[in-house]
Chimera marker file (.cmm) of the C-alpha trace (Angstrom):
<marker_set name="trace">
<marker id="1" x="0.000" y="0.000" z="0.000" r="1" g="1" b="0" radius="0.5"/>
<marker id="2" x="1.287" y="3.474" z="-0.821" r="1" g="1" b="0" radius="0.5"/>
<marker id="3" x="2.666" y="5.505" z="2.074" r="1" g="1" b="0" radius="0.5"/>
<marker id="4" x="0.064" y="8.275" z="1.632" r="1" g="1" b="0" radius="0.5"/>
<marker id="5" x="-2.786" y="5.750" z="1.852" r="1" g="1" b="0" radius="0.5"/>
<marker id="6" x="-1.318" y="4.226" z="5.020" r="1" g="1" b="0" radius="0.5"/>
<marker id="7" x="-0.899" y="7.685" z="6.571" r="1" g="1" b="0" radius="0.5"/>
<marker id="8" x="-4.519" y="8.546" z="5.746" r="1" g="1" b="0" radius="0.5"/>
<marker id="9" x="-5.764" y="5.299" z="7.298" r="1" g="1" b="0" radius="0.5"/>
<marker id="10" x="-3.721" y="5.952" z="10.457" r="1" g="1" b="0" radius="0.5"/>
<marker id="11" x="-5.350" y="9.382" z="10.829" r="1" g="1" b="0" radius="0.5"/>
<marker id="12" x="-8.833" y="7.890" z="10.143" r="1" g="1" b="0" radius="0.5"/>
<marker id="13" x="-8.428" y="5.682" z="13.241" r="1" g="1" b="0" radius="0.5"/>
<marker id="14" x="-8.972" y="8.830" z="15.305" r="1" g="1" b="0" radius="0.5"/>
<marker id="15" x="-12.345" y="9.398" z="13.609" r="1" g="1" b="0" radius="0.5"/>
<marker id="16" x="-13.372" y="5.800" z="14.382" r="1" g="1" b="0" radius="0.5"/>
<marker id="17" x="-12.842" y="6.570" z="18.077" r="1" g="1" b="0" radius="0.5"/>
<marker id="18" x="-15.402" y="9.375" z="17.799" r="1" g="1" b="0" radius="0.5"/>
<marker id="19" x="-18.047" y="7.294" z="16.023" r="1" g="1" b="0" radius="0.5"/>
<marker id="20" x="-17.427" y="3.655" z="17.024" r="1" g="1" b="0" radius="0.5"/>
<marker id="21" x="-19.683" y="0.919" z="15.617" r="1" g="1" b="0" radius="0.5"/>
<marker id="22" x="-20.412" y="-1.279" z="18.676" r="1" g="1" b="0" radius="0.5"/>
<marker id="23" x="-21.793" y="-4.802" z="18.235" r="1" g="1" b="0" radius="0.5"/>
<marker id="24" x="-23.940" y="-3.937" z="15.211" r="1" g="1" b="0" radius="0.5"/>
<marker id="25" x="-20.799" y="-2.766" z="13.439" r="1" g="1" b="0" radius="0.5"/>
<marker id="26" x="-19.132" y="-6.051" z="14.400" r="1" g="1" b="0" radius="0.5"/>
<marker id="27" x="-21.978" y="-8.024" z="12.854" r="1" g="1" b="0" radius="0.5"/>
<marker id="28" x="-21.579" y="-6.001" z="9.657" r="1" g="1" b="0" radius="0.5"/>
<marker id="29" x="-17.830" y="-6.782" z="9.698" r="1" g="1" b="0" radius="0.5"/>
<marker id="30" x="-18.364" y="-10.575" z="9.590" r="1" g="1" b="0" radius="0.5"/>
<marker id="31" x="-17.912" y="-10.516" z="5.808" r="1" g="1" b="0" radius="0.5"/>
<marker id="32" x="-15.102" y="-7.933" z="5.865" r="1" g="1" b="0" radius="0.5"/>
<marker id="33" x="-12.149" y="-9.007" z="3.763" r="1" g="1" b="0" radius="0.5"/>
<marker id="34" x="-8.633" y="-8.815" z="5.113" r="1" g="1" b="0" radius="0.5"/>
<marker id="35" x="-6.766" y="-5.521" z="5.107" r="1" g="1" b="0" radius="0.5"/>
<marker id="36" x="-3.473" y="-4.398" z="6.582" r="1" g="1" b="0" radius="0.5"/>
<marker id="37" x="-1.379" y="-1.250" z="6.546" r="1" g="1" b="0" radius="0.5"/>
<marker id="38" x="1.672" y="0.247" z="8.190" r="1" g="1" b="0" radius="0.5"/>
<marker id="39" x="2.706" y="3.894" z="8.361" r="1" g="1" b="0" radius="0.5"/>
<marker id="40" x="6.087" y="5.170" z="9.510" r="1" g="1" b="0" radius="0.5"/>
<marker id="41" x="5.125" y="8.731" z="10.307" r="1" g="1" b="0" radius="0.5"/>
<marker id="42" x="1.689" y="10.233" z="9.871" r="1" g="1" b="0" radius="0.5"/>
<marker id="43" x="-0.080" y="13.504" z="10.503" r="1" g="1" b="0" radius="0.5"/>
<marker id="44" x="-3.404" y="14.891" z="9.451" r="1" g="1" b="0" radius="0.5"/>
<marker id="45" x="-6.604" y="16.584" z="10.399" r="1" g="1" b="0" radius="0.5"/>
<marker id="46" x="-10.128" y="16.535" z="9.040" r="1" g="1" b="0" radius="0.5"/>
<marker id="47" x="-13.724" y="17.430" z="9.714" r="1" g="1" b="0" radius="0.5"/>
<marker id="48" x="-16.824" y="15.360" z="9.075" r="1" g="1" b="0" radius="0.5"/>
<marker id="49" x="-20.500" y="16.022" z="8.740" r="1" g="1" b="0" radius="0.5"/>
<marker id="50" x="-23.170" y="13.373" z="8.303" r="1" g="1" b="0" radius="0.5"/>
<marker id="51" x="-26.535" y="14.815" z="7.350" r="1" g="1" b="0" radius="0.5"/>
<marker id="52" x="-28.312" y="11.475" z="7.827" r="1" g="1" b="0" radius="0.5"/>
<marker id="53" x="-27.203" y="11.212" z="11.470" r="1" g="1" b="0" radius="0.5"/>
<marker id="54" x="-27.043" y="14.994" z="12.005" r="1" g="1" b="0" radius="0.5"/>
<marker id="55" x="-23.493" y="14.480" z="13.277" r="1" g="1" b="0" radius="0.5"/>
<marker id="56" x="-20.406" y="16.645" z="12.876" r="1" g="1" b="0" radius="0.5"/>
<marker id="57" x="-16.921" y="16.808" z="14.295" r="1" g="1" b="0" radius="0.5"/>
<marker id="58" x="-13.246" y="17.492" z="13.817" r="1" g="1" b="0" radius="0.5"/>
<marker id="59" x="-10.122" y="15.535" z="14.650" r="1" g="1" b="0" radius="0.5"/>
<marker id="60" x="-6.344" y="15.610" z="14.240" r="1" g="1" b="0" radius="0.5"/>
<marker id="61" x="-3.653" y="12.986" z="14.738" r="1" g="1" b="0" radius="0.5"/>
<marker id="62" x="0.108" y="12.636" z="14.375" r="1" g="1" b="0" radius="0.5"/>
<marker id="63" x="2.481" y="9.848" z="15.261" r="1" g="1" b="0" radius="0.5"/>
<marker id="64" x="5.558" y="7.744" z="14.632" r="1" g="1" b="0" radius="0.5"/>
<marker id="65" x="4.622" y="4.225" z="13.631" r="1" g="1" b="0" radius="0.5"/>
<marker id="66" x="1.214" y="2.656" z="13.224" r="1" g="1" b="0" radius="0.5"/>
<marker id="67" x="0.402" y="-0.848" z="11.986" r="1" g="1" b="0" radius="0.5"/>
<marker id="68" x="-3.061" y="-2.385" z="11.715" r="1" g="1" b="0" radius="0.5"/>
<marker id="69" x="-4.529" y="-5.616" z="10.390" r="1" g="1" b="0" radius="0.5"/>
<marker id="70" x="-8.212" y="-6.502" z="10.142" r="1" g="1" b="0" radius="0.5"/>
<marker id="71" x="-10.210" y="-9.428" z="8.911" r="1" g="1" b="0" radius="0.5"/>
<marker id="72" x="-13.850" y="-10.272" z="9.539" r="1" g="1" b="0" radius="0.5"/>
<marker id="73" x="-14.577" y="-9.268" z="13.164" r="1" g="1" b="0" radius="0.5"/>
<marker id="74" x="-10.887" y="-9.327" z="14.198" r="1" g="1" b="0" radius="0.5"/>
<marker id="75" x="-8.530" y="-6.339" z="14.481" r="1" g="1" b="0" radius="0.5"/>
<marker id="76" x="-4.972" y="-5.940" z="15.724" r="1" g="1" b="0" radius="0.5"/>
<marker id="77" x="-3.090" y="-2.679" z="16.002" r="1" g="1" b="0" radius="0.5"/>
<marker id="78" x="0.262" y="-1.369" z="17.268" r="1" g="1" b="0" radius="0.5"/>
<marker id="79" x="1.223" y="2.283" z="17.603" r="1" g="1" b="0" radius="0.5"/>
<marker id="80" x="4.380" y="4.131" z="18.509" r="1" g="1" b="0" radius="0.5"/>
<marker id="81" x="4.452" y="7.599" z="20.048" r="1" g="1" b="0" radius="0.5"/>
<marker id="82" x="1.407" y="9.585" z="18.945" r="1" g="1" b="0" radius="0.5"/>
<marker id="83" x="-0.934" y="12.407" z="19.846" r="1" g="1" b="0" radius="0.5"/>
<marker id="84" x="-4.503" y="13.084" z="18.777" r="1" g="1" b="0" radius="0.5"/>
<marker id="85" x="-7.502" y="15.197" z="19.625" r="1" g="1" b="0" radius="0.5"/>
<marker id="86" x="-11.091" y="15.269" z="18.485" r="1" g="1" b="0" radius="0.5"/>
<marker id="87" x="-14.584" y="16.474" z="19.182" r="1" g="1" b="0" radius="0.5"/>
<marker id="88" x="-17.920" y="15.452" z="17.742" r="1" g="1" b="0" radius="0.5"/>
<marker id="89" x="-21.627" y="15.744" z="18.345" r="1" g="1" b="0" radius="0.5"/>
<marker id="90" x="-24.783" y="14.115" z="17.030" r="1" g="1" b="0" radius="0.5"/>
<marker id="91" x="-28.239" y="15.653" z="17.167" r="1" g="1" b="0" radius="0.5"/>
<marker id="92" x="-30.014" y="12.391" z="16.344" r="1" g="1" b="0" radius="0.5"/>
<marker id="93" x="-28.470" y="10.545" z="19.301" r="1" g="1" b="0" radius="0.5"/>
<marker id="94" x="-28.193" y="13.699" z="21.463" r="1" g="1" b="0" radius="0.5"/>
<marker id="95" x="-24.549" y="12.918" z="22.214" r="1" g="1" b="0" radius="0.5"/>
<marker id="96" x="-21.201" y="14.660" z="22.307" r="1" g="1" b="0" radius="0.5"/>
<marker id="97" x="-17.600" y="13.571" z="22.788" r="1" g="1" b="0" radius="0.5"/>
<marker id="98" x="-14.291" y="15.426" z="23.124" r="1" g="1" b="0" radius="0.5"/>
<marker id="99" x="-10.850" y="14.032" z="23.914" r="1" g="1" b="0" radius="0.5"/>
<marker id="100" x="-7.108" y="14.624" z="23.758" r="1" g="1" b="0" radius="0.5"/>
<marker id="101" x="-4.502" y="11.864" z="23.853" r="1" g="1" b="0" radius="0.5"/>
<marker id="102" x="-0.749" y="11.554" z="24.101" r="1" g="1" b="0" radius="0.5"/>
<marker id="103" x="0.485" y="7.982" z="23.913" r="1" g="1" b="0" radius="0.5"/>
<marker id="104" x="3.968" y="6.527" z="24.278" r="1" g="1" b="0" radius="0.5"/>
<marker id="105" x="3.077" y="3.161" z="22.709" r="1" g="1" b="0" radius="0.5"/>
<marker id="106" x="0.227" y="0.658" z="22.551" r="1" g="1" b="0" radius="0.5"/>
<marker id="107" x="-0.886" y="-2.689" z="21.197" r="1" g="1" b="0" radius="0.5"/>
<marker id="108" x="-4.536" y="-3.643" z="20.940" r="1" g="1" b="0" radius="0.5"/>
<marker id="109" x="-6.647" y="-6.507" z="19.675" r="1" g="1" b="0" radius="0.5"/>
<marker id="110" x="-10.362" y="-7.016" z="19.258" r="1" g="1" b="0" radius="0.5"/>
<marker id="111" x="-12.603" y="-9.928" z="18.439" r="1" g="1" b="0" radius="0.5"/>
<marker id="112" x="-16.126" y="-8.805" z="17.652" r="1" g="1" b="0" radius="0.5"/>
<marker id="113" x="-17.439" y="-6.813" z="20.590" r="1" g="1" b="0" radius="0.5"/>
<marker id="114" x="-14.438" y="-7.458" z="22.893" r="1" g="1" b="0" radius="0.5"/>
<marker id="115" x="-11.387" y="-5.176" z="22.827" r="1" g="1" b="0" radius="0.5"/>
<marker id="116" x="-8.214" y="-5.192" z="24.926" r="1" g="1" b="0" radius="0.5"/>
<marker id="117" x="-5.396" y="-2.647" z="24.854" r="1" g="1" b="0" radius="0.5"/>
<marker id="118" x="-1.974" y="-2.590" z="26.499" r="1" g="1" b="0" radius="0.5"/>
<marker id="119" x="-0.197" y="0.744" z="26.414" r="1" g="1" b="0" radius="0.5"/>
<marker id="120" x="0.941" y="3.868" z="28.187" r="1" g="1" b="0" radius="0.5"/>
<marker id="121" x="-1.166" y="6.947" z="27.481" r="1" g="1" b="0" radius="0.5"/>
<marker id="122" x="-2.671" y="10.032" z="29.065" r="1" g="1" b="0" radius="0.5"/>
<marker id="123" x="-6.108" y="10.143" z="27.402" r="1" g="1" b="0" radius="0.5"/>
<marker id="124" x="-8.293" y="12.888" z="28.777" r="1" g="1" b="0" radius="0.5"/>
<marker id="125" x="-11.840" y="13.454" z="27.648" r="1" g="1" b="0" radius="0.5"/>
<marker id="126" x="-15.555" y="13.126" z="28.117" r="1" g="1" b="0" radius="0.5"/>
<marker id="127" x="-18.365" y="11.566" z="26.117" r="1" g="1" b="0" radius="0.5"/>
<marker id="128" x="-21.981" y="11.906" z="27.129" r="1" g="1" b="0" radius="0.5"/>
<marker id="129" x="-25.360" y="10.793" z="25.791" r="1" g="1" b="0" radius="0.5"/>
<marker id="130" x="-28.750" y="9.942" z="27.284" r="1" g="1" b="0" radius="0.5"/>
<marker id="131" x="-27.725" y="6.286" z="27.360" r="1" g="1" b="0" radius="0.5"/>
<marker id="132" x="-24.193" y="6.516" z="28.753" r="1" g="1" b="0" radius="0.5"/>
<marker id="133" x="-21.074" y="8.337" z="29.834" r="1" g="1" b="0" radius="0.5"/>
<marker id="134" x="-17.367" y="7.945" z="29.182" r="1" g="1" b="0" radius="0.5"/>
<marker id="135" x="-14.733" y="9.809" z="31.177" r="1" g="1" b="0" radius="0.5"/>
<marker id="136" x="-10.935" y="9.606" z="31.289" r="1" g="1" b="0" radius="0.5"/>
<marker id="137" x="-8.289" y="11.649" z="33.031" r="1" g="1" b="0" radius="0.5"/>
<marker id="138" x="-4.624" y="10.932" z="32.361" r="1" g="1" b="0" radius="0.5"/>
<marker id="139" x="-5.434" y="7.578" z="30.761" r="1" g="1" b="0" radius="0.5"/>
<marker id="140" x="-7.555" y="6.332" z="33.640" r="1" g="1" b="0" radius="0.5"/>
<marker id="141" x="-11.311" y="6.127" z="33.394" r="1" g="1" b="0" radius="0.5"/>
<marker id="142" x="-14.454" y="4.235" z="32.499" r="1" g="1" b="0" radius="0.5"/>
<marker id="143" x="-17.300" y="3.955" z="30.031" r="1" g="1" b="0" radius="0.5"/>
<marker id="144" x="-20.775" y="2.769" z="30.957" r="1" g="1" b="0" radius="0.5"/>
<marker id="145" x="-23.874" y="2.651" z="28.813" r="1" g="1" b="0" radius="0.5"/>
<marker id="146" x="-24.288" y="3.401" z="25.109" r="1" g="1" b="0" radius="0.5"/>
<marker id="147" x="-24.037" y="-0.348" z="24.612" r="1" g="1" b="0" radius="0.5"/>
<marker id="148" x="-20.619" y="-0.788" z="26.187" r="1" g="1" b="0" radius="0.5"/>
<marker id="149" x="-18.729" y="-1.197" z="29.422" r="1" g="1" b="0" radius="0.5"/>
<marker id="150" x="-15.041" y="-0.432" z="29.705" r="1" g="1" b="0" radius="0.5"/>
<marker id="151" x="-12.253" y="0.436" z="32.122" r="1" g="1" b="0" radius="0.5"/>
<marker id="152" x="-8.765" y="1.825" z="31.561" r="1" g="1" b="0" radius="0.5"/>
<marker id="153" x="-5.697" y="2.488" z="33.667" r="1" g="1" b="0" radius="0.5"/>
<marker id="154" x="-2.933" y="4.756" z="32.291" r="1" g="1" b="0" radius="0.5"/>
<marker id="155" x="-3.765" y="3.798" z="28.706" r="1" g="1" b="0" radius="0.5"/>
<marker id="156" x="-4.320" y="0.053" z="29.135" r="1" g="1" b="0" radius="0.5"/>
<marker id="157" x="-7.862" y="-1.239" z="29.225" r="1" g="1" b="0" radius="0.5"/>
<marker id="158" x="-10.657" y="-3.599" z="28.363" r="1" g="1" b="0" radius="0.5"/>
<marker id="159" x="-13.997" y="-2.920" z="26.682" r="1" g="1" b="0" radius="0.5"/>
<marker id="160" x="-17.029" y="-4.944" z="25.658" r="1" g="1" b="0" radius="0.5"/>
<marker id="161" x="-19.787" y="-3.655" z="23.366" r="1" g="1" b="0" radius="0.5"/>
<marker id="162" x="-23.258" y="-5.139" z="23.602" r="1" g="1" b="0" radius="0.5"/>
<marker id="163" x="-24.894" y="-3.533" z="20.555" r="1" g="1" b="0" radius="0.5"/>
<link id1="1" id2="2" r="1" g="1" b="0" radius="0.2"/>
<link id1="2" id2="3" r="1" g="1" b="0" radius="0.2"/>
<link id1="3" id2="4" r="1" g="1" b="0" radius="0.2"/>
<link id1="4" id2="5" r="1" g="1" b="0" radius="0.2"/>
<link id1="5" id2="6" r="1" g="1" b="0" radius="0.2"/>
<link id1="6" id2="7" r="1" g="1" b="0" radius="0.2"/>
<link id1="7" id2="8" r="1" g="1" b="0" radius="0.2"/>
<link id1="8" id2="9" r="1" g="1" b="0" radius="0.2"/>
<link id1="9" id2="10" r="1" g="1" b="0" radius="0.2"/>
<link id1="10" id2="11" r="1" g="1" b="0" radius="0.2"/>
<link id1="11" id2="12" r="1" g="1" b="0" radius="0.2"/>
<link id1="12" id2="13" r="1" g="1" b="0" radius="0.2"/>
<link id1="13" id2="14" r="1" g="1" b="0" radius="0.2"/>
<link id1="14" id2="15" r="1" g="1" b="0" radius="0.2"/>
<link id1="15" id2="16" r="1" g="1" b="0" radius="0.2"/>
<link id1="16" id2="17" r="1" g="1" b="0" radius="0.2"/>
<link id1="17" id2="18" r="1" g="1" b="0" radius="0.2"/>
<link id1="18" id2="19" r="1" g="1" b="0" radius="0.2"/>
<link id1="19" id2="20" r="1" g="1" b="0" radius="0.2"/>
<link id1="20" id2="21" r="1" g="1" b="0" radius="0.2"/>
<link id1="21" id2="22" r="1" g="1" b="0" radius="0.2"/>
<link id1="22" id2="23" r="1" g="1" b="0" radius="0.2"/>
<link id1="23" id2="24" r="1" g="1" b="0" radius="0.2"/>
<link id1="24" id2="25" r="1" g="1" b="0" radius="0.2"/>
<link id1="25" id2="26" r="1" g="1" b="0" radius="0.2"/>
<link id1="26" id2="27" r="1" g="1" b="0" radius="0.2"/>
<link id1="27" id2="28" r="1" g="1" b="0" radius="0.2"/>
<link id1="28" id2="29" r="1" g="1" b="0" radius="0.2"/>
<link id1="29" id2="30" r="1" g="1" b="0" radius="0.2"/>
<link id1="30" id2="31" r="1" g="1" b="0" radius="0.2"/>
<link id1="31" id2="32" r="1" g="1" b="0" radius="0.2"/>
<link id1="32" id2="33" r="1" g="1" b="0" radius="0.2"/>
<link id1="33" id2="34" r="1" g="1" b="0" radius="0.2"/>
<link id1="34" id2="35" r="1" g="1" b="0" radius="0.2"/>
<link id1="35" id2="36" r="1" g="1" b="0" radius="0.2"/>
<link id1="36" id2="37" r="1" g="1" b="0" radius="0.2"/>
<link id1="37" id2="38" r="1" g="1" b="0" radius="0.2"/>
<link id1="38" id2="39" r="1" g="1" b="0" radius="0.2"/>
<link id1="39" id2="40" r="1" g="1" b="0" radius="0.2"/>
<link id1="40" id2="41" r="1" g="1" b="0" radius="0.2"/>
<link id1="41" id2="42" r="1" g="1" b="0" radius="0.2"/>
<link id1="42" id2="43" r="1" g="1" b="0" radius="0.2"/>
<link id1="43" id2="44" r="1" g="1" b="0" radius="0.2"/>
<link id1="44" id2="45" r="1" g="1" b="0" radius="0.2"/>
<link id1="45" id2="46" r="1" g="1" b="0" radius="0.2"/>
<link id1="46" id2="47" r="1" g="1" b="0" radius="0.2"/>
<link id1="47" id2="48" r="1" g="1" b="0" radius="0.2"/>
<link id1="48" id2="49" r="1" g="1" b="0" radius="0.2"/>
<link id1="49" id2="50" r="1" g="1" b="0" radius="0.2"/>
<link id1="50" id2="51" r="1" g="1" b="0" radius="0.2"/>
<link id1="51" id2="52" r="1" g="1" b="0" radius="0.2"/>
<link id1="52" id2="53" r="1" g="1" b="0" radius="0.2"/>
<link id1="53" id2="54" r="1" g="1" b="0" radius="0.2"/>
<link id1="54" id2="55" r="1" g="1" b="0" radius="0.2"/>
<link id1="55" id2="56" r="1" g="1" b="0" radius="0.2"/>
<link id1="56" id2="57" r="1" g="1" b="0" radius="0.2"/>
<link id1="57" id2="58" r="1" g="1" b="0" radius="0.2"/>
<link id1="58" id2="59" r="1" g="1" b="0" radius="0.2"/>
<link id1="59" id2="60" r="1" g="1" b="0" radius="0.2"/>
<link id1="60" id2="61" r="1" g="1" b="0" radius="0.2"/>
<link id1="61" id2="62" r="1" g="1" b="0" radius="0.2"/>
<link id1="62" id2="63" r="1" g="1" b="0" radius="0.2"/>
<link id1="63" id2="64" r="1" g="1" b="0" radius="0.2"/>
<link id1="64" id2="65" r="1" g="1" b="0" radius="0.2"/>
<link id1="65" id2="66" r="1" g="1" b="0" radius="0.2"/>
<link id1="66" id2="67" r="1" g="1" b="0" radius="0.2"/>
<link id1="67" id2="68" r="1" g="1" b="0" radius="0.2"/>
<link id1="68" id2="69" r="1" g="1" b="0" radius="0.2"/>
<link id1="69" id2="70" r="1" g="1" b="0" radius="0.2"/>
<link id1="70" id2="71" r="1" g="1" b="0" radius="0.2"/>
<link id1="71" id2="72" r="1" g="1" b="0" radius="0.2"/>
<link id1="72" id2="73" r="1" g="1" b="0" radius="0.2"/>
<link id1="73" id2="74" r="1" g="1" b="0" radius="0.2"/>
<link id1="74" id2="75" r="1" g="1" b="0" radius="0.2"/>
<link id1="75" id2="76" r="1" g="1" b="0" radius="0.2"/>
<link id1="76" id2="77" r="1" g="1" b="0" radius="0.2"/>
<link id1="77" id2="78" r="1" g="1" b="0" radius="0.2"/>
<link id1="78" id2="79" r="1" g="1" b="0" radius="0.2"/>
<link id1="79" id2="80" r="1" g="1" b="0" radius="0.2"/>
<link id1="80" id2="81" r="1" g="1" b="0" radius="0.2"/>
<link id1="81" id2="82" r="1" g="1" b="0" radius="0.2"/>
<link id1="82" id2="83" r="1" g="1" b="0" radius="0.2"/>
<link id1="83" id2="84" r="1" g="1" b="0" radius="0.2"/>
<link id1="84" id2="85" r="1" g="1" b="0" radius="0.2"/>
<link id1="85" id2="86" r="1" g="1" b="0" radius="0.2"/>
<link id1="86" id2="87" r="1" g="1" b="0" radius="0.2"/>
<link id1="87" id2="88" r="1" g="1" b="0" radius="0.2"/>
<link id1="88" id2="89" r="1" g="1" b="0" radius="0.2"/>
<link id1="89" id2="90" r="1" g="1" b="0" radius="0.2"/>
<link id1="90" id2="91" r="1" g="1" b="0" radius="0.2"/>
<link id1="91" id2="92" r="1" g="1" b="0" radius="0.2"/>
<link id1="92" id2="93" r="1" g="1" b="0" radius="0.2"/>
<link id1="93" id2="94" r="1" g="1" b="0" radius="0.2"/>
<link id1="94" id2="95" r="1" g="1" b="0" radius="0.2"/>
<link id1="95" id2="96" r="1" g="1" b="0" radius="0.2"/>
<link id1="96" id2="97" r="1" g="1" b="0" radius="0.2"/>
<link id1="97" id2="98" r="1" g="1" b="0" radius="0.2"/>
<link id1="98" id2="99" r="1" g="1" b="0" radius="0.2"/>
<link id1="99" id2="100" r="1" g="1" b="0" radius="0.2"/>
<link id1="100" id2="101" r="1" g="1" b="0" radius="0.2"/>
<link id1="101" id2="102" r="1" g="1" b="0" radius="0.2"/>
<link id1="102" id2="103" r="1" g="1" b="0" radius="0.2"/>
<link id1="103" id2="104" r="1" g="1" b="0" radius="0.2"/>
<link id1="104" id2="105" r="1" g="1" b="0" radius="0.2"/>
<link id1="105" id2="106" r="1" g="1" b="0" radius="0.2"/>
<link id1="106" id2="107" r="1" g="1" b="0" radius="0.2"/>
<link id1="107" id2="108" r="1" g="1" b="0" radius="0.2"/>
<link id1="108" id2="109" r="1" g="1" b="0" radius="0.2"/>
<link id1="109" id2="110" r="1" g="1" b="0" radius="0.2"/>
<link id1="110" id2="111" r="1" g="1" b="0" radius="0.2"/>
<link id1="111" id2="112" r="1" g="1" b="0" radius="0.2"/>
<link id1="112" id2="113" r="1" g="1" b="0" radius="0.2"/>
<link id1="113" id2="114" r="1" g="1" b="0" radius="0.2"/>
<link id1="114" id2="115" r="1" g="1" b="0" radius="0.2"/>
<link id1="115" id2="116" r="1" g="1" b="0" radius="0.2"/>
<link id1="116" id2="117" r="1" g="1" b="0" radius="0.2"/>
<link id1="117" id2="118" r="1" g="1" b="0" radius="0.2"/>
<link id1="118" id2="119" r="1" g="1" b="0" radius="0.2"/>
<link id1="119" id2="120" r="1" g="1" b="0" radius="0.2"/>
<link id1="120" id2="121" r="1" g="1" b="0" radius="0.2"/>
<link id1="121" id2="122" r="1" g="1" b="0" radius="0.2"/>
<link id1="122" id2="123" r="1" g="1" b="0" radius="0.2"/>
<link id1="123" id2="124" r="1" g="1" b="0" radius="0.2"/>
<link id1="124" id2="125" r="1" g="1" b="0" radius="0.2"/>
<link id1="125" id2="126" r="1" g="1" b="0" radius="0.2"/>
<link id1="126" id2="127" r="1" g="1" b="0" radius="0.2"/>
<link id1="127" id2="128" r="1" g="1" b="0" radius="0.2"/>
<link id1="128" id2="129" r="1" g="1" b="0" radius="0.2"/>
<link id1="129" id2="130" r="1" g="1" b="0" radius="0.2"/>
<link id1="130" id2="131" r="1" g="1" b="0" radius="0.2"/>
<link id1="131" id2="132" r="1" g="1" b="0" radius="0.2"/>
<link id1="132" id2="133" r="1" g="1" b="0" radius="0.2"/>
<link id1="133" id2="134" r="1" g="1" b="0" radius="0.2"/>
<link id1="134" id2="135" r="1" g="1" b="0" radius="0.2"/>
<link id1="135" id2="136" r="1" g="1" b="0" radius="0.2"/>
<link id1="136" id2="137" r="1" g="1" b="0" radius="0.2"/>
<link id1="137" id2="138" r="1" g="1" b="0" radius="0.2"/>
<link id1="138" id2="139" r="1" g="1" b="0" radius="0.2"/>
<link id1="139" id2="140" r="1" g="1" b="0" radius="0.2"/>
<link id1="140" id2="141" r="1" g="1" b="0" radius="0.2"/>
<link id1="141" id2="142" r="1" g="1" b="0" radius="0.2"/>
<link id1="142" id2="143" r="1" g="1" b="0" radius="0.2"/>
<link id1="143" id2="144" r="1" g="1" b="0" radius="0.2"/>
<link id1="144" id2="145" r="1" g="1" b="0" radius="0.2"/>
<link id1="145" id2="146" r="1" g="1" b="0" radius="0.2"/>
<link id1="146" id2="147" r="1" g="1" b="0" radius="0.2"/>
<link id1="147" id2="148" r="1" g="1" b="0" radius="0.2"/>
<link id1="148" id2="149" r="1" g="1" b="0" radius="0.2"/>
<link id1="149" id2="150" r="1" g="1" b="0" radius="0.2"/>
<link id1="150" id2="151" r="1" g="1" b="0" radius="0.2"/>
<link id1="151" id2="152" r="1" g="1" b="0" radius="0.2"/>
<link id1="152" id2="153" r="1" g="1" b="0" radius="0.2"/>
<link id1="153" id2="154" r="1" g="1" b="0" radius="0.2"/>
<link id1="154" id2="155" r="1" g="1" b="0" radius="0.2"/>
<link id1="155" id2="156" r="1" g="1" b="0" radius="0.2"/>
<link id1="156" id2="157" r="1" g="1" b="0" radius="0.2"/>
<link id1="157" id2="158" r="1" g="1" b="0" radius="0.2"/>
<link id1="158" id2="159" r="1" g="1" b="0" radius="0.2"/>
<link id1="159" id2="160" r="1" g="1" b="0" radius="0.2"/>
<link id1="160" id2="161" r="1" g="1" b="0" radius="0.2"/>
<link id1="161" id2="162" r="1" g="1" b="0" radius="0.2"/>
<link id1="162" id2="163" r="1" g="1" b="0" radius="0.2"/>
</marker_set>
């Protein structure tokens, strides 16, 4: 894969954190074909607006080293030093999320609705909706509701999505 494509995919991972798919997205991924990429250095920023969901946001990311592989409902990812920030809101789900992250390194894997991450990071942010809340300060926090439960400690954590 061309370096520019890999860099763009590395930056897009930040958007996925703003609008994650949950279990329904995992069910859709059952027929996903295999894909892999690696980026040495990457940097980028973008905005998004989805008229169907009445959602909008902005995000930026930069880092040194990112590799990801995905197939069906399985994902694996490794990142070197990186920083990112983003904010988004949706009128249809009456939700909002904002975060900033500085990470030394991480490795994560997911199988369907279950995700585990081992890393050292200082994520700080808040996400809120009528069905749940997510809060982190210096990489330590929790998420409850919105179809998921998760805990993290200094950038390492575990999450399960129910729908």
